[in-house]
C-alpha positions as CSV (number, residue, x, y, z in Angstrom):
1,M,146.7,63.9,142.8
2,S,150.3,64.8,142.6
3,G,151.6,64.4,139.1
4,Q,148.2,64.6,137.5
5,R,147.4,67.3,134.9
6,V,144.9,69.5,136.7
7,T,142.6,72.2,135.4
8,I,140.1,74.4,137.2
9,G,136.5,75.3,136.4
10,V,134.8,78.3,138.1
11,D,131.0,78.7,138.0
12,I,129.4,82.0,138.8
13,G,125.9,81.0,140.0
14,T,122.9,82.8,141.3
15,T,123.8,82.3,145.0
16,S,127.4,81.4,145.0
17,V,130.7,80.9,143.1
18,K,131.7,77.3,142.8
19,A,135.2,76.2,141.8
20,L,136.9,72.9,141.5
21,A,140.1,71.3,140.3
22,A,139.8,68.1,138.2
23,D,142.3,65.7,136.7
24,E,142.3,64.1,133.3
25,H,139.7,61.6,134.4
26,G,137.3,64.2,135.8
27,R,138.2,63.3,139.4
28,V,137.8,66.3,141.7
29,S,140.8,67.0,144.0
30,A,139.6,70.3,145.5
31,R,136.4,72.3,145.6
32,V,135.2,75.6,147.2
33,R,132.0,77.5,147.4
34,I,131.9,81.3,147.9
35,P,128.4,82.4,148.7
36,H,127.1,85.8,147.6
37,Q,123.8,87.7,148.0
38,L,121.0,87.5,145.6
39,R,119.3,90.9,145.8
40,V,115.6,91.5,145.1
41,P,115.4,95.3,145.8
42,A,111.9,95.6,144.4
43,P,109.3,93.2,143.0
44,G,110.4,92.1,139.6
45,Q,114.1,93.1,140.1
46,F,116.8,90.4,140.4
47,E,120.4,91.4,140.7
48,H,123.8,90.9,142.2
49,D,126.4,93.2,143.7
50,A,128.5,92.5,140.6
51,D,131.7,93.4,142.4
52,E,131.0,90.9,145.1
53,A,129.7,88.1,142.9
54,W,131.4,88.5,139.6
55,R,134.8,90.0,140.5
56,R,135.7,89.3,144.1
57,G,134.0,85.9,144.2
58,P,136.0,84.2,141.4
59,L,139.3,85.8,142.8
60,T,138.5,84.4,146.3
61,A,137.5,81.0,144.9
62,L,140.7,80.6,143.0
63,A,142.8,81.7,146.0
64,E,141.0,79.3,148.4
65,L,141.1,76.4,146.0
66,D,144.9,76.7,146.3
67,R,145.8,74.8,143.2
68,F,148.4,77.0,141.7
69,D,149.8,74.0,139.8
70,A,146.7,74.0,137.6
71,A,147.5,74.4,133.9
72,A,144.4,76.3,132.9
73,V,141.2,77.9,134.2
74,A,137.8,78.5,132.6
75,I,134.9,80.5,133.8
76,T,131.2,79.7,133.3
77,A,128.2,81.7,134.4
78,M,124.5,82.1,134.3
79,V,123.0,84.1,131.4
80,P,122.0,86.8,130.6
81,S,123.7,89.2,133.0
82,L,125.2,92.7,132.6
83,T,126.9,95.5,134.5
84,A,128.8,98.6,133.6
85,V,132.6,98.7,134.5
86,D,135.1,101.5,135.1
87,D,138.6,101.8,133.6
88,H,139.9,99.1,136.1
89,G,137.2,96.6,135.2
90,R,135.3,97.2,138.5
91,P,131.5,97.1,138.3
92,M,129.8,100.5,138.7
93,T,126.1,99.4,138.5
94,P,124.0,96.4,139.8
95,G,124.6,93.2,138.0
96,L,121.3,92.6,136.3
97,L,120.2,88.9,136.1
98,Y,118.0,86.9,133.9
99,G,114.3,87.7,134.4
100,D,114.9,91.1,135.9
101,A,112.0,93.5,135.0
102,R,114.6,95.9,133.7
103,G,115.0,93.5,130.8
104,R,111.5,94.1,129.6
105,R,110.7,96.5,126.8
106,A,109.3,99.7,128.1
107,C,106.0,100.9,126.7
108,G,106.6,103.5,124.0
109,T,110.2,102.3,123.2
110,D,111.2,103.2,119.6
111,A,110.3,100.1,117.5
112,T,113.4,100.7,115.4
113,L,115.7,99.9,118.4
114,L,117.2,96.5,119.2
115,T,115.0,94.8,121.8
116,G,115.2,91.6,123.9
117,E,116.2,91.0,127.5
118,A,120.0,91.7,126.9
119,A,119.3,94.7,124.8
120,E,117.0,96.2,127.5
121,F,119.7,95.4,130.1
122,L,122.1,97.4,128.0
123,R,119.7,100.3,127.6
124,W,119.1,100.5,131.3
125,T,122.8,100.2,132.2
126,V,123.9,102.8,129.7
127,G,121.4,105.1,131.2
128,Q,122.9,104.6,134.7
129,A,126.5,104.8,133.6
130,P,126.9,106.4,130.2
131,E,130.6,107.1,130.6
132,A,131.5,103.5,131.6
133,R,134.5,101.9,130.0
134,G,132.4,98.8,129.1
135,Y,129.2,96.9,129.5
136,W,130.1,93.3,130.4
137,P,128.4,90.0,131.4
138,A,129.5,88.2,134.5
139,A,132.1,86.0,132.7
140,A,133.8,89.0,131.2
141,V,134.1,90.7,134.6
142,A,135.6,87.6,136.1
143,N,138.0,87.0,133.2
144,Y,139.2,90.5,133.4
145,A,139.7,90.2,137.2
146,L,141.7,87.0,136.8
147,A,143.7,87.8,133.7
148,G,143.1,91.3,132.5
149,E,141.1,90.0,129.5
150,A,137.5,91.2,129.0
151,V,136.4,88.2,127.0
152,I,133.4,85.8,126.7
153,D,132.7,82.8,124.7
154,N,130.5,82.9,121.6
155,A,127.7,80.8,123.2
156,T,127.4,83.4,126.0
157,A,127.5,86.2,123.4
158,G,124.8,84.4,121.4
159,T,122.4,84.6,124.3
160,T,122.4,88.4,123.9
161,Y,121.0,88.3,120.4
162,P,120.3,90.7,118.7
163,L,123.1,92.7,120.4
164,F,125.5,90.0,119.1
165,D,124.6,88.8,115.6
166,G,126.9,85.8,115.5
167,S,129.9,87.6,114.3
168,S,130.0,91.1,115.8
169,W,128.4,93.4,118.3
170,R,125.7,95.7,116.8
171,T,125.8,98.2,119.6
172,A,128.7,99.9,121.4
173,P,131.2,97.4,120.0
174,D,134.2,99.2,121.5
175,R,132.7,98.8,125.0
176,M,131.5,95.2,124.7
177,P,133.8,92.2,125.5
178,R,135.9,90.3,123.0
179,V,134.3,87.0,121.8
180,A,136.2,83.7,121.5
181,A,135.4,80.0,120.9
182,P,134.8,77.8,124.0
183,G,137.9,76.1,125.0
184,S,140.3,78.5,123.3
185,A,143.2,80.1,125.1
186,V,142.5,83.8,125.6
187,G,144.9,84.9,128.3
188,E,147.1,84.1,131.3
189,I,146.0,84.0,135.0
190,R,147.9,86.8,136.9
191,S,148.3,84.9,140.1
192,S,149.7,81.6,138.7
193,G,150.5,82.0,135.0
194,A,147.9,79.3,134.1
195,V,146.2,79.6,130.7
196,L,142.8,81.4,130.8
197,A,140.3,79.5,128.6
198,A,137.1,80.8,127.2
199,G,134.3,78.9,129.0
200,S,130.7,78.7,128.0
201,V,127.1,79.1,129.3
202,D,126.6,77.3,132.6
203,A,123.9,75.0,131.2
204,V,126.2,74.0,128.3
205,C,129.0,73.2,130.6
206,E,126.7,71.0,132.8
207,Q,125.5,69.2,129.7
208,L,129.0,68.5,128.5
209,V,129.8,66.2,131.4
210,A,126.3,64.9,132.4
211,G,126.2,62.0,129.9
212,A,122.6,62.7,128.9
213,D,123.4,62.1,125.3
214,S,121.1,59.3,124.2
215,N,117.6,59.8,122.7
216,G,115.2,59.7,125.6
217,D,117.6,61.1,128.2
218,V,116.3,64.1,130.1
219,L,118.9,66.4,131.7
220,V,117.6,68.2,134.7
221,L,119.8,71.0,136.2
222,C,118.7,71.4,139.8
223,G,120.1,74.8,140.7
224,T,118.5,78.1,141.6
225,T,116.9,77.8,138.2
226,L,115.4,74.5,137.2
227,I,116.5,73.7,133.6
228,V,115.1,70.7,131.7
229,W,116.6,69.4,128.4
230,A,115.2,66.3,126.6
231,T,117.5,64.8,124.1
232,V,115.9,64.1,120.8
233,A,117.1,63.0,117.3
234,D,115.2,65.6,115.3
235,Y,114.7,69.3,115.4
236,R,111.2,70.2,116.5
237,E,109.4,73.4,117.4
238,V,107.0,73.5,120.4
239,P,105.4,76.8,121.5
240,G,106.9,77.9,124.8
241,L,109.9,75.6,124.6
242,W,113.4,76.1,123.2
243,T,115.2,73.7,120.8
244,V,119.0,73.9,120.7
245,P,121.8,71.8,119.2
246,H,123.2,69.1,121.4
247,T,126.9,68.7,121.7
248,A,126.5,65.1,120.6
249,P,126.5,65.3,116.7
250,G,123.1,65.1,115.0
251,K,121.1,65.5,118.2
252,F,119.0,68.3,119.7
253,Q,117.8,69.3,123.2
254,I,114.3,70.6,123.7
255,G,113.0,72.2,127.0
256,G,114.0,75.3,128.8
257,P,114.5,77.1,132.2
258,S,111.9,77.3,134.9
259,N,111.7,79.3,138.2
260,A,110.5,76.2,140.0
261,G,114.0,75.2,141.2
262,G,116.0,76.3,144.2
263,L,114.7,79.8,144.0
264,F,111.2,78.6,144.8
265,L,112.2,75.7,147.1
266,G,114.5,78.0,149.2
267,W,111.6,80.5,149.6
268,V,109.4,77.6,150.8
269,D,112.1,76.6,153.3
270,R,112.3,80.1,154.7
271,L,108.5,80.2,155.1
272,I,108.0,76.9,156.9
273,G,111.4,76.1,158.5
274,N,112.5,72.5,159.1
275,A,109.9,69.8,158.5
276,A,111.1,66.3,158.3
277,A,108.0,64.4,159.5
278,E,106.5,61.4,157.6
279,V,103.9,62.4,155.0
280,D,100.8,60.5,153.9
281,P,100.9,60.3,150.1
282,R,97.2,61.1,150.0
283,R,97.5,64.2,152.2
284,V,99.6,66.6,150.1
285,P,98.3,70.0,148.7
286,V,99.3,71.2,145.2
287,W,101.7,74.1,144.6
288,S,101.6,76.2,141.4
289,P,105.2,77.3,142.1
290,Y,105.5,80.6,140.4
291,V,106.7,83.0,143.1
292,R,108.6,85.0,140.5
293,G,106.6,84.4,137.3
294,E,107.6,81.6,135.0
295,R,109.9,81.2,132.1
296,A,109.4,78.0,130.0
297,P,106.8,77.2,129.0
298,F,104.6,80.2,129.8
299,H,107.1,83.1,129.6
300,D,104.8,85.0,131.9
301,P,106.6,87.3,134.4
302,D,103.3,88.2,136.1
303,R,102.3,84.6,136.9
304,H,101.9,84.1,140.7
305,A,102.1,81.1,143.1
306,V,99.1,79.3,144.4
307,L,98.9,76.7,147.2
308,D,95.7,74.7,146.4
309,G,93.8,72.3,148.5
310,L,95.3,73.3,151.9
311,D,93.3,72.3,155.0
312,L,93.8,71.8,158.7
313,T,95.2,68.2,158.3
314,H,98.3,69.5,156.5
315,D,101.5,70.3,158.3
316,A,104.8,71.8,157.3
317,A,106.2,68.5,156.0
318,S,103.2,68.1,153.6
319,V,103.7,71.7,152.3
320,R,107.4,71.0,151.7
321,R,106.6,67.7,149.9
322,A,104.1,69.6,147.7
323,A,106.9,72.1,146.8
324,Y,109.3,69.3,145.7
325,E,106.5,67.7,143.8
326,A,105.7,71.0,142.0
327,S,109.3,71.1,140.8
328,G,108.9,67.5,139.5
329,F,105.6,68.4,137.9
330,V,107.3,71.2,135.9
331,V,109.9,68.6,134.7
332,R,107.1,66.3,133.6
333,Q,105.1,69.0,131.9
334,L,108.1,70.2,129.9
335,V,109.0,66.6,128.9
336,E,105.4,65.8,127.9
337,M,105.2,69.0,125.9
338,S,108.5,68.2,124.1
339,G,107.1,64.9,122.7
340,A,110.2,63.1,123.7
341,S,110.1,59.4,124.6
342,A,111.7,59.9,128.0
343,A,113.6,56.9,129.4
344,R,115.5,58.4,132.4
345,I,116.4,61.6,134.1
346,V,120.0,62.7,134.6
347,A,120.1,65.2,137.5
348,T,122.9,67.5,138.2
349,G,123.5,70.8,140.1
350,G,123.6,71.6,143.8
351,G,120.0,70.4,144.4
352,V,121.0,66.7,143.8
353,R,122.2,66.8,147.5
354,V,118.6,67.2,148.6
355,D,117.3,63.6,148.7
356,P,113.5,64.5,149.1
357,W,113.8,66.7,145.9
358,M,115.3,63.9,143.9
359,Q,112.6,61.4,145.2
360,A,109.8,63.8,144.3
361,V,111.2,64.3,140.8
362,A,111.2,60.5,140.3
363,D,107.7,60.2,141.8
364,A,106.3,63.1,139.7
365,T,107.7,61.9,136.4
366,G,107.6,58.1,136.9
367,L,111.2,57.9,135.7
368,P,114.4,56.8,137.4
369,V,116.7,59.7,138.4
370,Q,120.4,59.1,137.9
371,V,122.1,61.6,140.2
372,S,125.5,62.9,139.0
373,A,128.5,62.2,141.1
374,V,129.7,65.7,140.8
375,P,127.0,68.2,141.7
376,E,129.1,71.2,140.5
377,G,128.5,70.1,136.9
378,A,128.9,73.5,135.4
379,A,132.3,74.0,137.0
380,L,133.4,70.5,136.0
381,G,132.4,71.2,132.4
382,A,134.4,74.4,132.5
383,A,137.4,72.5,133.8
384,F,137.2,70.3,130.7
385,L,137.1,73.3,128.4
386,A,140.2,74.5,130.3
387,R,141.9,71.2,129.2
388,M,141.2,72.1,125.6
389,A,143.0,75.5,126.1
390,A,145.9,73.6,127.7
391,G,146.2,71.5,124.6
392,W,145.2,68.2,126.3
393,E,141.8,67.8,124.5
394,S,140.8,68.3,121.0
395,S,137.0,67.7,121.0
396,I,134.2,68.9,123.3
397,T,132.3,65.7,122.8
398,D,135.1,63.8,124.6
399,A,133.8,65.5,127.9
400,A,131.1,62.8,128.0
401,R,133.7,60.4,129.4
402,W,133.7,62.4,132.7
403,A,130.0,61.6,133.3
404,A,129.5,59.6,136.5
405,T,126.5,58.5,138.5
406,E,126.5,58.5,142.3
407,R,123.1,56.8,142.8
408,V,119.8,56.1,141.1
409,V,116.5,57.1,142.7
410,E,113.5,55.0,141.6
411,P,109.9,56.2,141.7
412,D,108.0,55.0,144.8
413,P,105.0,52.9,143.7
414,A,103.1,53.8,146.9
415,W,102.9,57.4,145.7
416,A,102.0,56.8,142.1
417,G,98.2,57.2,142.2
418,A,98.0,60.2,144.5
419,V,100.8,62.0,142.6
420,A,99.0,61.4,139.3
421,D,95.9,63.0,140.7
422,R,97.9,66.0,141.9
423,Y,99.6,66.4,138.6
424,S,96.2,66.7,136.9
425,R,95.3,69.5,139.4
426,F,98.7,71.1,138.7
427,L,97.9,71.4,135.0
428,E,94.4,72.7,135.8
429,L,95.9,75.5,137.9
430,A,98.2,76.4,135.1
431,E,95.3,76.6,132.6
432,Q,93.3,78.7,135.0
433,R,96.0,81.4,134.8
434,R,95.8,81.3,131.0
């Protein structure tokens, strides 16, 4: 792509840092993936070695990408996250991640204190490192490592509410990162002189370039976390679901994150190993897939997994198919709860490379699944925001032109009846927990 105006997006994910270079048409010229460890030191705890994942990971990714001609770079990351840093911006404490038990309010906590997952993360981290220079999310750690700027975007800051009230930090403001608008220029990359752009939340960056902008589109982010967003024309409130503004003017997204994504499916893979045999549609058990509690729609950290209906006729392939179906059932459940008139699913994220997962989502929902051509959607969306900082774009909504479909997966009619029966059982298992 010699002569093309290239920018870079870097996505700090749960199990790896992904980075790519894209031209003005969203075509990817280079990509890298730097894996890091997801640590579960105790039941209910969920963390990174923040130095490995948030500081060294982005530095390594940028070096291995080897596109020093890029005009701008933007970081995106999962939320919420938090670590304490020293005077050199190096993490001093574990990098706490969404859903970690240390983000729950302790019994007896003073009711006058700010509460919420991010506030509890801060309270725990301050207790571990009271003399730290700062308390930063993943994106701030990476931005400081790349450009000496402890900065995050206002969407990331907004996920820490009530710590950030929309205009300022309400606690330890001198030790929290600077906040800037997504796509704004906030610094200069040390290694290349490229512009550092403020990025955004990973799910926002995915959505920018997915093309799921019409009423009835359902965006499914198939990463370590499964995230489901149905596009609707009106604001609506549904218990257990979140409603947020869409980047398309006048539209909203309703849905939320679930633990029934790659976190659950990877765990199943580790249990049963490789299993590629043919499966009888009628001979599949039912997973209630909550090996780490559940987020939307239950918001129940103590919910547990169940494998229902298992007998001696089932093999590893049947159990794996059941796991993929369970992920699809969560998508269907969230869409049905939203009240959206779903027409199609747009799937993005690393999981789109797993064909049986995409087929099971189509079968479980009865909807065609349009698989994004660039699985690293969050990094691609960040690369578009970097274009804004470079002065080459003026509107976030123009990112929709980068949306591209690799293939369409249709529901298999041979599975329809049996899948419908298992979905009913899936819902029954969820109600039993209640």
